N, C-alpha and C positions, 0 to 999 in steps of 0.2 A: 424602435420597432417593439410593439408589445405582443405580437402574436406571430405564429409561423405562417408562411404562405402555403397555399394548397400544393400538393405534390402531384406530378404527372403520373398517369397510369399507363398500363400497356407495355409491350416489349419494344426495345429500341437497341439496335446493335447486337441483337441476340440475347439481351439480358432483360429480365423483368424489372419493373419499377422498384420492387423491393430490393433486388440485387444492386441496382444503381444507387439506391438510397444508402444501403449498407457500405458501399464503396466510398461514397462521399463522406459518410460519417467517419469511416476509418481514416480517410485522408485528413479530415479536420483534426481528429484526435492525434494523429502522428505529428501534424504541424504544431498542435498545442503542446505535446510532449517536448518538442524541440525548442519552441519559443518560451514556454512557461518554465520548463525544466532547465533551460540553458540561458540564452540571451535573446531578448532583454528582460525576461521574467514576466510573470502574469500582469503585474500592475502597469507595466510599460508596453504592453501589447495591445494593438487595436484590432477591431474586426477586419479592417482592410488588410492589415499586415498578416493576420492569421490566414485569411482567405488567399492572399497572394502566395504564402508559404505552402498552402495546400494545393495550389494550382487551380483554385475554384473561385467563383464570384461571391460577392457579399450577398447577392440574392440567394445563392445556393446555401450560404451559411444560415440565413434566416429560415430556410426550409427545414433545417435540421435542429437549430438551437435558437433560443430566445436571446441569450446573452453570453458573453465570454465566461461568466461564472458557471454557466451550464457545462461548458467544456472543461473547466477546472474540476467541477464536481465529478464529471464522468471519468476524468483521468485519475483523480484520487481514488475512486472506487476500483478502477481497473488495476492500478498499481497494487492496492491492497489485496485484490482478488488473486493476482499473480503470486504475491508473497504467501497468501494463505494456502494456495494450491501447492506451492513448493514445500511448505511446512507439513501439510497433510500427507503428501507423498513420502517425505522423509520419515514421518511418524509410522506410516504403514510399513515401510521397509524395515524400520527399527524393530517394530513389533514382530514382523515376520522372522527377523533374524534372532529374536529373543534377547536383545541387548539389555543389560542392566540399566537402572535408572540414570546413572551419570552419563553413560555413553548415549543413551536414547535422547536425553534432554539436550546434550551437546550437539548431536546430529541434527535434531529438529531446528534448534536455534541457528546453527550454522547454515542450514538450508534456507531459512528465512533471510538471514543476513546476506548471504550470497546473492539471493534474488533481488533484494531491495537496494543493495549497494553496488551490484554489478554494473548498473547504469547510473552515473551521477545525476542524470535528469530525474530518475525515480526518487532519489533521496530528496532532491529539492522540492518536488511535487508533494511528497509525503510529509516532510518535516519542516519546510520553510514556507513555500508559496501559499499553502492553505491557511496558515495561521493569521488571524486577525482580519480576514476578508469580509466576513459578514456573520450574523447570528445563524443563518442557515448553514453555512459551511462549518461553523463551530459545532453545531449539533451533529452534522455528518461525521466530523472528526471524532467526536465523543462516542457516537454509536459504533463506529468501527473500532475504536479503542475497547469498548465493552465486549465486542466479539473476540478480540485477542485475550481479554481477561477470562472470558468463558472458556476459551481454548486451553489456557494454562490451568484453570481450575479443574477442568475435566480430566486432563492428564494427571494432575496432582492427586485427584481422588482415585483414579485408576491405580496409581502407584501405591496409594494407601491401602487399597484392597489387596494388592499383592504383598503387602507388608514391607514395602520399600520406603514409605514415607509416613509421617505422622498423620493420623486421621483427624483433620481439623478444618476449619473454614479458611480457605486460602484466598478469598476475594480481595482483602485489603493488601495482602502480600503481593498478589498478582498485579493489582493496580499500581503498587509502588514499583514493581519491576518494569511494567510497561512505561511508566513515567520516566524511569531511568533510561530505557531504550530510546524513547523519543528525545529526551533532553540531550543525551550523550551523542547520539547520531546527528542531531541538529547542530550541536556545537562543533562536532568533528567536521561536518560537511561545510561549515562556514569558516573553518580555520582556527577556531578558538581552542581546540584541543590538539596539542602537538604529539600525535601518536600514530602508529600505523593502524590500518584497518584490522589487521590480525590481532593487534594488542587490544583494540576496542572490543572486538568480538570475544576474545579470551576473558576479559574482565566481566563482560555481560553474562557469559556462560557461568563464571564463578558465582555471580550474584544469583542466577537462576538455580544453580545446584544448592546454594545456601538456603533457598526457600523450600526446596523439595526434600532435602535429606532429613532423616529422623533427627530430632533434637539432640540425641546422645551419640550421633555419628562422629 
């Protein structure tokens, strides 16, 4: 199928067409999280299997999406949005509490890690299933990585203005840290790193603080 079918309009069962569409999309995404993030994985899932898991038809699938990659793309963005929101809330709470740099950075990263690792399916979507799918998905992955780099740089510059960190360009350092997060969490989730999640998070927090502290700390 190369295009979506036309959608019905009007009310049915007390719900508008937009409400029914949102419900179908939600069910497809929930099914995608289960199948892509669990078993059998994105590459071994078919439209028929995803539709069956959602309790919907393949016709309804093509009303909402063009391909399975569209579902993976939406899930990857959603998982990143959840983690970004968790980090932003933790940062606001830390700022409101007036926490020093080390405690603030640790609180923000732990909030991120708790969100993305609290559900093993989210880890797999974020760090495994999206890799190597297509040029389009690689661009999306890099765009979202750039947003995390911007997030770290903004906090580093704020810390520098408060006199808590060196005033310098943090972009390369932030990119190195994000690469470490992605690589370590990917390897841990696939069983290549024999350590508890708490140990993984502790090590990454140490790396982050090493980037943000003044050079003579």
